[in-house]
C-alpha beads as a LAMMPS data file, in Angstrom:
LAMMPS data file: protein, C-alpha beads

177 atoms
176 bonds

1 atom types
1 bond types

-500.0 500.0 xlo xhi
-500.0 500.0 ylo yhi
-500.0 500.0 zlo zhi

Masses

1 110.0

Atoms # bond

1 1 1 -0.094 0.267 0.070
2 1 1 2.789 2.337 0.831
3 1 1 4.381 1.806 -2.410
4 1 1 1.238 2.544 -4.753
5 1 1 0.884 5.850 -2.402
6 1 1 4.408 6.773 -3.728
7 1 1 3.634 6.211 -7.375
8 1 1 0.771 8.313 -7.108
9 1 1 2.829 11.045 -5.326
10 1 1 5.313 10.759 -8.074
11 1 1 2.793 10.791 -10.898
12 1 1 1.120 14.037 -9.490
13 1 1 4.609 15.868 -9.141
14 1 1 5.192 14.521 -12.741
15 1 1 1.955 16.133 -14.102
16 1 1 2.747 19.303 -12.077
17 1 1 5.884 19.586 -13.734
18 1 1 4.293 18.743 -17.255
19 1 1 2.039 21.620 -16.668
20 1 1 4.508 24.103 -15.516
21 1 1 6.626 23.075 -18.720
22 1 1 3.430 23.913 -20.639
23 1 1 2.917 27.168 -19.212
24 1 1 6.374 28.416 -19.711
25 1 1 6.436 27.591 -23.405
26 1 1 2.911 29.612 -23.723
27 1 1 4.695 32.335 -21.919
28 1 1 8.041 32.202 -23.789
29 1 1 5.762 32.010 -27.189
30 1 1 3.871 35.060 -26.097
31 1 1 7.092 37.142 -25.531
32 1 1 8.481 35.769 -28.961
33 1 1 5.508 37.065 -30.739
34 1 1 5.606 40.136 -28.827
35 1 1 9.125 40.596 -29.756
36 1 1 8.242 39.882 -33.669
37 1 1 5.457 42.880 -33.355
38 1 1 8.065 45.268 -32.049
39 1 1 10.523 44.683 -34.417
40 1 1 7.640 45.112 -37.178
41 1 1 6.915 48.203 -35.631
42 1 1 10.530 49.302 -35.508
43 1 1 11.156 48.908 -39.059
44 1 1 7.599 50.279 -39.955
45 1 1 8.564 53.603 -37.678
46 1 1 11.394 54.211 -40.170
47 1 1 8.839 54.740 -42.906
48 1 1 7.132 57.749 -40.875
49 1 1 10.049 59.684 -39.567
50 1 1 12.388 62.195 -41.251
51 1 1 15.982 62.618 -40.267
52 1 1 17.761 65.840 -40.750
53 1 1 20.065 64.511 -43.180
54 1 1 17.604 62.306 -44.979
55 1 1 18.977 60.926 -47.876
56 1 1 22.658 60.882 -47.106
57 1 1 22.968 57.227 -46.245
58 1 1 21.914 54.097 -48.227
59 1 1 20.723 52.056 -45.343
60 1 1 18.684 52.604 -42.154
61 1 1 19.991 51.070 -39.060
62 1 1 18.206 50.034 -35.881
63 1 1 20.503 49.541 -32.819
64 1 1 19.417 47.335 -29.968
65 1 1 21.194 48.123 -26.528
66 1 1 22.143 45.191 -24.819
67 1 1 19.728 42.727 -25.530
68 1 1 20.921 39.721 -27.924
69 1 1 17.615 38.192 -27.894
70 1 1 15.556 41.046 -29.179
71 1 1 18.469 41.694 -31.767
72 1 1 18.251 38.499 -33.261
73 1 1 14.519 38.700 -33.694
74 1 1 14.849 42.105 -35.284
75 1 1 17.592 41.195 -37.568
76 1 1 15.227 38.077 -38.696
77 1 1 12.606 41.052 -39.265
78 1 1 15.355 43.004 -41.293
79 1 1 16.048 40.450 -43.940
80 1 1 15.389 42.125 -47.367
81 1 1 13.586 44.884 -45.695
82 1 1 13.408 48.285 -47.780
83 1 1 11.886 51.175 -46.619
84 1 1 11.905 54.454 -48.504
85 1 1 14.614 52.645 -50.823
86 1 1 16.887 52.057 -48.215
87 1 1 17.791 48.590 -46.728
88 1 1 16.949 47.945 -43.068
89 1 1 19.706 46.720 -40.864
90 1 1 19.695 45.512 -37.025
91 1 1 22.820 46.341 -35.080
92 1 1 23.377 45.185 -31.469
93 1 1 25.187 47.984 -29.391
94 1 1 26.454 48.556 -26.004
95 1 1 26.434 51.625 -23.882
96 1 1 30.081 52.451 -24.990
97 1 1 29.652 51.905 -28.666
98 1 1 29.602 55.052 -31.075
99 1 1 26.007 55.883 -32.248
100 1 1 26.883 58.103 -35.216
101 1 1 25.480 55.307 -37.738
102 1 1 22.388 54.340 -35.868
103 1 1 18.919 55.862 -36.720
104 1 1 16.815 54.238 -34.384
105 1 1 17.981 52.996 -30.671
106 1 1 15.598 50.410 -29.057
107 1 1 16.022 50.460 -25.354
108 1 1 14.499 47.352 -24.088
109 1 1 13.040 46.946 -20.591
110 1 1 15.984 45.080 -19.179
111 1 1 18.235 47.823 -20.391
112 1 1 18.989 51.149 -18.473
113 1 1 20.923 53.534 -20.665
114 1 1 23.340 55.864 -19.182
115 1 1 23.108 59.448 -19.255
116 1 1 25.660 59.773 -21.844
117 1 1 23.628 57.577 -24.136
118 1 1 20.670 59.856 -24.179
119 1 1 22.839 63.034 -24.574
120 1 1 24.756 61.355 -27.793
121 1 1 21.329 60.242 -29.129
122 1 1 19.645 63.454 -28.857
123 1 1 22.404 65.315 -30.305
124 1 1 22.697 62.688 -33.205
125 1 1 19.273 62.869 -34.231
126 1 1 18.407 59.201 -33.303
127 1 1 14.991 58.366 -32.661
128 1 1 14.594 56.735 -29.204
129 1 1 12.273 54.001 -28.842
130 1 1 11.803 51.994 -25.266
131 1 1 9.224 49.652 -23.373
132 1 1 9.988 50.787 -19.587
133 1 1 7.182 52.897 -18.072
134 1 1 8.107 56.604 -17.739
135 1 1 10.537 56.170 -20.780
136 1 1 8.730 59.013 -22.459
137 1 1 9.007 61.271 -19.112
138 1 1 12.991 60.630 -19.271
139 1 1 12.968 61.831 -22.886
140 1 1 12.377 58.813 -24.928
141 1 1 10.302 59.419 -28.096
142 1 1 8.252 56.306 -28.758
143 1 1 7.302 54.255 -25.689
144 1 1 5.939 50.395 -26.368
145 1 1 2.984 49.325 -24.010
146 1 1 1.051 46.332 -23.845
147 1 1 -2.607 47.282 -23.440
148 1 1 -5.214 44.380 -23.161
149 1 1 -2.440 41.967 -24.459
150 1 1 -1.871 43.931 -27.753
151 1 1 1.306 45.879 -28.536
152 1 1 0.657 49.673 -28.681
153 1 1 2.865 52.626 -28.772
154 1 1 2.730 56.362 -27.036
155 1 1 4.841 59.276 -28.762
156 1 1 6.342 62.110 -27.199
157 1 1 6.308 64.949 -29.790
158 1 1 8.603 67.409 -27.792
159 1 1 11.421 64.944 -27.514
160 1 1 11.024 63.962 -31.270
161 1 1 11.252 67.835 -32.252
162 1 1 14.206 68.285 -29.901
163 1 1 16.132 65.913 -31.929
164 1 1 15.062 67.899 -35.066
165 1 1 13.308 64.644 -36.205
166 1 1 9.862 64.968 -37.870
167 1 1 7.279 62.202 -37.911
168 1 1 4.309 61.720 -40.079
169 1 1 0.988 62.657 -38.882
170 1 1 -0.173 59.144 -39.860
171 1 1 2.246 57.597 -37.131
172 1 1 0.950 60.310 -34.656
173 1 1 -2.572 59.342 -35.238
174 1 1 -1.626 55.577 -34.620
175 1 1 -0.270 56.298 -31.336
176 1 1 -2.463 55.878 -28.091
177 1 1 -3.372 58.768 -26.371

Bonds

1 1 1 2
2 1 2 3
3 1 3 4
4 1 4 5
5 1 5 6
6 1 6 7
7 1 7 8
8 1 8 9
9 1 9 10
10 1 10 11
11 1 11 12
12 1 12 13
13 1 13 14
14 1 14 15
15 1 15 16
16 1 16 17
17 1 17 18
18 1 18 19
19 1 19 20
20 1 20 21
21 1 21 22
22 1 22 23
23 1 23 24
24 1 24 25
25 1 25 26
26 1 26 27
27 1 27 28
28 1 28 29
29 1 29 30
30 1 30 31
31 1 31 32
32 1 32 33
33 1 33 34
34 1 34 35
35 1 35 36
36 1 36 37
37 1 37 38
38 1 38 39
39 1 39 40
40 1 40 41
41 1 41 42
42 1 42 43
43 1 43 44
44 1 44 45
45 1 45 46
46 1 46 47
47 1 47 48
48 1 48 49
49 1 49 50
50 1 50 51
51 1 51 52
52 1 52 53
53 1 53 54
54 1 54 55
55 1 55 56
56 1 56 57
57 1 57 58
58 1 58 59
59 1 59 60
60 1 60 61
61 1 61 62
62 1 62 63
63 1 63 64
64 1 64 65
65 1 65 66
66 1 66 67
67 1 67 68
68 1 68 69
69 1 69 70
70 1 70 71
71 1 71 72
72 1 72 73
73 1 73 74
74 1 74 75
75 1 75 76
76 1 76 77
77 1 77 78
78 1 78 79
79 1 79 80
80 1 80 81
81 1 81 82
82 1 82 83
83 1 83 84
84 1 84 85
85 1 85 86
86 1 86 87
87 1 87 88
88 1 88 89
89 1 89 90
90 1 90 91
91 1 91 92
92 1 92 93
93 1 93 94
94 1 94 95
95 1 95 96
96 1 96 97
97 1 97 98
98 1 98 99
99 1 99 100
100 1 100 101
101 1 101 102
102 1 102 103
103 1 103 104
104 1 104 105
105 1 105 106
106 1 106 107
107 1 107 108
108 1 108 109
109 1 109 110
110 1 110 111
111 1 111 112
112 1 112 113
113 1 113 114
114 1 114 115
115 1 115 116
116 1 116 117
117 1 117 118
118 1 118 119
119 1 119 120
120 1 120 121
121 1 121 122
122 1 122 123
123 1 123 124
124 1 124 125
125 1 125 126
126 1 126 127
127 1 127 128
128 1 128 129
129 1 129 130
130 1 130 131
131 1 131 132
132 1 132 133
133 1 133 134
134 1 134 135
135 1 135 136
136 1 136 137
137 1 137 138
138 1 138 139
139 1 139 140
140 1 140 141
141 1 141 142
142 1 142 143
143 1 143 144
144 1 144 145
145 1 145 146
146 1 146 147
147 1 147 148
148 1 148 149
149 1 149 150
150 1 150 151
151 1 151 152
152 1 152 153
153 1 153 154
154 1 154 155
155 1 155 156
156 1 156 157
157 1 157 158
158 1 158 159
159 1 159 160
160 1 160 161
161 1 161 162
162 1 162 163
163 1 163 164
164 1 164 165
165 1 165 166
166 1 166 167
167 1 167 168
168 1 168 169
169 1 169 170
170 1 170 171
171 1 171 172
172 1 172 173
173 1 173 174
174 1 174 175
175 1 175 176
176 1 176 177
């Protein structure tokens, strides 16, 4: 009898473990889907932003600060993408890297940029996109938000103007209030 109860306990724990693994896979799948959507948004933003030196380069570069997982997702999305006749490329950057060839800098929620990065990005006319709450209040330009399980974004027009960038009214209308 004791032996049978032990088997039941092991079976229950096995079932609990399987359920936990299934939930973890669903959560991971949602995170990957969310990253794909954000990557597509980043690429699409480049259609609706005008940089001060528009037309000087043959490519648009989206930098990802210190997040190799999101970088890989974005890189897959950038394959053979062209916006405004320019090739769209992804680049993984760290806080010490030069930002001179970056057009858009994505700052994931697990990255906290130094004040130096903010200053260099603003001086260089880089579109700053992040996903931490309060990103816009700290000078960010576009902030991703998850609203009712949908990826949405907010825009800080003042920060965009400070960086001498212009956005299309179409993009502004799509943003959440």
